[in-house]
N, C-alpha and C positions, 0 to 999 in steps of 0.2 A: 442146857441151862448155863448162862454166862457165869464164868468164875469171877467172883469179886476181886477187884484189883486192890492191891495193898497200897499204902501210902508211899512206900519206897518205889513201886512200879510207876505210880503217877508222877512222882518227883523225877524219876529217870527219864520218862518220856518228855516231860516239860523241859528238862535240861537239854535233851537231844534236839527239840524244836528250836530252842534258843541258839544252840550251836549252829544248826543249819541256817537259821536266819542271819546270824552274824557272818557266817561263811559267804552267804549270797551277797550281803552288803559289802564284804571285803572284795569279792570278785567284781562287783559293779564299780567299786572305787578304783580298782586296777584298770578296768576298761576306760573309765573316764580319764584317768591320768595318761594312759598310753595312746588313746585315740582322740581325745578332745571332744567327745559328745556324751550325752546323758543316756543311761539305760533306764527304760521305764520300769517302774515297780510293778509287781504282779497284780496289785490291787487296781492299778490304773488301766488294765486291759491292753489289747493290742494297739489301740489308737495312740497310746502314750509311749510306745516302744521306740526302737531305733528310727532315726529320721530317714534312713534309706527307704523305709516302706512307703513313704509319701512320694518317692521318686526323686528326692533331692539328696544327693550324696554330699555330706559335709566336707568342707575343705580342711584337710588335716594340716595344721600349722606345725612347723618344726623349727622353732627359733634356734635350736642348737645345730641345724643342718650345716651351717658354715664352719662349725668346729669339728666336723668329721675329718678323720685322717686324710681321706682322699681329697676333700675340698681344700684342706691346708696345703697338701702337696701340689695341687693345681695352682693355687695362688703363688706358691714359691716358684713354680716353673715359669709362670707368666712374668714374674718379677725378674727372673734370671735371663730369660730369652729376649724380653723386651720386643715382642713381635711388631708392635706398632711404631717402635722407634721414638716413642714419646718421652721416654726417660733417658737422660744423659748424665754421665758423670763429668765433673768439671775438667776441662782440658788445661794442661799446664801452659804457662806463658812462654816457655821455651822447651825444646826437646829434652826429655829425661832419658839418660842412658843408665840402665840398672843391671849390674852383674849379679846373678843369682849364684852364690858360691857357698860351698862347704866341702872341705876335702874328704869328709866321711861320706861314703856311699849309702844310698838307701834312706836318706832323710827327707826326701820329697823335693829336691831341687827342680828336676824336670817337671814333675807334676805341678808344682807351684808356678813355675815360669809359664807353662802352657795355659793353665786354667785362668790365671790372672790376666794374661794377655787376651784370651778370648773374652773374658768378662768386660774388660775395658773396651775392646773392639765392638762388642754388642751394644755398648752404651755411649756411642758417639765419639770414641777416640780412634786415632789411626795408629796402629801398633805393628812393630816388626819384632820377630823372634829370631835371634841368631843362635843356631845350634853349634856350640863349640865343643861338643863331646863326640869323639869318633864313633861312639856306639849309635849315635843318631836317634836317640829316644824321643827328643822333642819333635823331630821331623815326623816320626811315626805317630806321635800323639796328635799331630795336626793334619795327618793324612797326606803328607807331602812325600813324594818319591825321593829316595836318597840312595839309589843303587850306585855302584862303582861306575865312573865315567860321566856322571851327570854334573852339571855346573853346581858348585857348592861353595861353602866358605873356604875350602882349601884353595880354590883358584883366587879368591879375594886376598888371602893372606900370603900365599907363596908366589902367585903369578901377577899380583896387583890388578886383578880383574875388577872392574867397577861393581859396586855392590848391587846396583839396579839390574845388572846382567845375571846375577846369581840368585836374586830374590824371586820367590814363587808366591803367587797369590793362593791363599787358603780357600778351598772350595766352600761355598756357602756363607762366607764372612768377607764381604768385599773390602773392608778396611783393615784386614789382617794379612800380613806377609810373613814368610818364613825363609830364612837363608839356611838350607839344609846342610847336614854334615854327612860325609861319606867316609868309608874306611881309609881313604887316602889321607885323611887328616891325622891318622895315627903316626904317619912318618913325617909330619910337618916339623916337629921339634928337632929332628935330626937334620932335616934339610935347611933349617934356619940357623944352624949353629954358627956359621961364618958370615951371616948377613948382618950388616951394620944396623943398629937400632931395631933388632929383631923383636924386642918386647913392645914396640909401638906399631906393628904392622896393622893390627885391627883398628887402632885409633885413627890411623891415616885413612883407612878404607871408609870408616864411618864418617869422618870429617868431610870426605869428598862426596858423600851421598847427598844429592840435592832434592830427593823426594821429601814430601811433607809427611812427617810422622811425629806423633806426640810422645811415644814411648818406644824405646828399644830395649828388649830384655835379652841378656846374654846368658845362655844356659851353660855353665862351666862344667868341665869334667871333674870327677871326684879325686882330684890331686892338686898339688901346689906347683905344677910344672910350668913350662913356658906358655902353654895355652891359657892357663888360669891367669898368669901374669899379664898376658895380652888383654884379657878381659878387664882386669883391674886397672890397667893403664888407660883403656878406652872409656871406662865408665866414670861417672861422677858419683854414683851411689852404689852401695852394696846391700843386697837383701840376703839375709842368712836364714834359711830354714833350719829349725832345730827340732829334732825328734824328741818327744817327751820320754826319754830314757837316759840312764846314767852315762852310757858310752858316748852318747852324742855330745855331752859336755866336755869330754876329755880332750878332743881335738880342737875345741873352740879357741883355746888360748893361742895355739900355734897359728891358726888362721888370722886371728886379730893381730898378732905380731907381724905376720907377712903383710897384712894390709897397712900397718904403720910404716913398714919399710918401703913399700911402694909409694905411699903418700910422701915420705921424706925425700925420696930420691927420684921418683919418676912421674908422679901425678899428685900435685899438692891439693887438687880439688876433691880428691877421693874422701868419702866418709861412709860410715855404716849408718844408713838411714832407717833401716827396717829389719826387725827380727820377727819371724813368723813361727809359731809353735805348731808342729804337725804331729800326726799320728797319736793324737791325744785319746787316751782310754780312761774314761771317767770311773771305771770300775776299780782302778788300781790307785793306791796311795802314792806310788812312785811318780805317776803323771802329775799329781797335785804338787808334790815336792819339787819336781823339776820346774814346773810352771812358776811356783813361788820364788824359787832361787833365781830363775832367769829374769822375772819381773823386778825382783829386788835389786839385781845388779845393773840391768840395762834401762830400767825405768820406762820413760815415755816412748822410746823407739820400738818397744814391743807392741805389736798390734793387739787390739782387744779381741779380734777374731781368732779363734783357735780351730784348726782343722782336725776333725775327729778321725780315728781309724775307721776306714770304710772299705768294704769289698768292692763297691761300685767304682771307687776311684781306681782300683787295680784292674777292673774289667774294661774300662773305657778305651785305653790305648789299643787293646786287642781288636777293636772295631775302627781304629784310625780316627778316634774322636776324643775330644776333651769331655770332662764330666759335665760341662755346661750344656753340651748338645746331646750327650748320651743319656743322661738322667737329670734334667734340670730341676726336678723337684726334690732331689735327694739332699741329705744333710751336707754332703761334701760339696755339692754345687753351691748351696747357700753360703757355706763358710768361705769358699773362695770368692764368691761375689762380694761378700761383706769385707773381705780382706782387700780386694781391689778397690772397693769404694773408699775404704780408709786411706789407702795410698793416694788416691786421687784427691780426696779432701785435704789431706795433710800437705800435698804438693801445692794445692791452690792457696792454702794459708801461708805456706812458706814463701810463695811467689809474691803475695800481697804484702808480706812483711818486708821482703827485700825491696820492693818498689817504694814503700813508705820510707824506708831508711835512705834510699837513694834520693828521694825528693827532699828529705830533711837536710841531707848533705848539700844538695844543690841550692837550697834556700839559704843555708849558712854561707 
C-alpha cells in the first residue's frame, strides 16, 4: 500500500524538479555562449539536438582570437622584424652621429645603442655602430668577433686606419655595420697622451669615411676619460640612457657639465638631443618619481617610449643577438623599436625645419 505523500514532500519534489530544469537551462546557455550553437531541448527530440548530428559541423567564430596573447606577440614580432621590408622609418637628410653616453655603468648604454641601431637597420636605414668601450659589449651584442689582434676601432684611433677597413658587416642585417672594440683599446688613452689633437682622432676617422650611412651610434665607455671625449667631439648629438633609479640621477649633472665644456671648447655643434628612460619597473613608486622628475626637467627631449626591466634583454647578448632578433615579440623589443621610430621621426622633423629656415633666409 502506497504511503500517502504529505504536502511538504510534494513541495520538495516540485522544488527539486524546478532546480534541475533551471540547472539544465543554465548549462545550455553556457554551451551556447562558448560554442556558438544551440542545444535542442529535451521536448524537441533528437532531431532538434546538436547540428553535428546532421553531418554539418558549425563554424566556431572567435572574434576575440586576435586579442589572444600569442596573436598579439606575433603581430609585434612582424612589426619589429619587418620581414617583407615594406615598412621603413624616415631617413635623415644628412648623416647623424650620435654618442650614447653616461658615465654611470649598467644604465643600458650598450643595450640601447645596439637595439636601436638594429631597429633602424631593419626599417630601411643604413647604420654603423662604433664600439668605443674596451669591454666590447656592443660587438658581442651584434655577434661580431672582437678578439685581440683583429682590426678594430683601436687601429682607427691610434694608427689612423681607414674606418671602412675596420668595419664589419653584421650577419643577417645587410645594412648594419659594426666597428668592434678589442682589449687593445684599454691602452689607447695612455698611447695618445703626447699626440696632438688626441681628442679629435675619432672625428677625423669618421669624417674621412666615404661610405653611405644614415646613422652612426658611438657606444661610450662608462667613464669621462679620453675615449668618451673623443666620442663627444666626433658626434653632433648625445643620447643619454637614464635608469629609473635614484643613483642614476646623481652623475647626470657631471655628464651635462662635461658636455657643455666640450661644446664650448671642442665641438660647438654638440647637443643633448635625446634622453631614454630604461629599466623601468612599473611596480615601484620610485620609477614613477624618477620618470616625472626627468620629464619635468628635460621636457621634450625625453622620448615617450620607456624601456621596461626585462630578463629577455639580458639574455639576448649571450646568444650574440639583439633583442630585436632574439625575441622580436617581447616588450623590450617593442620598446626599443618605438624609441628608434621616435628618433627617426624627430630627426625628419628637425631636418625639414632647418630646410624651411634656410629657404626663408635665401628668399630674404
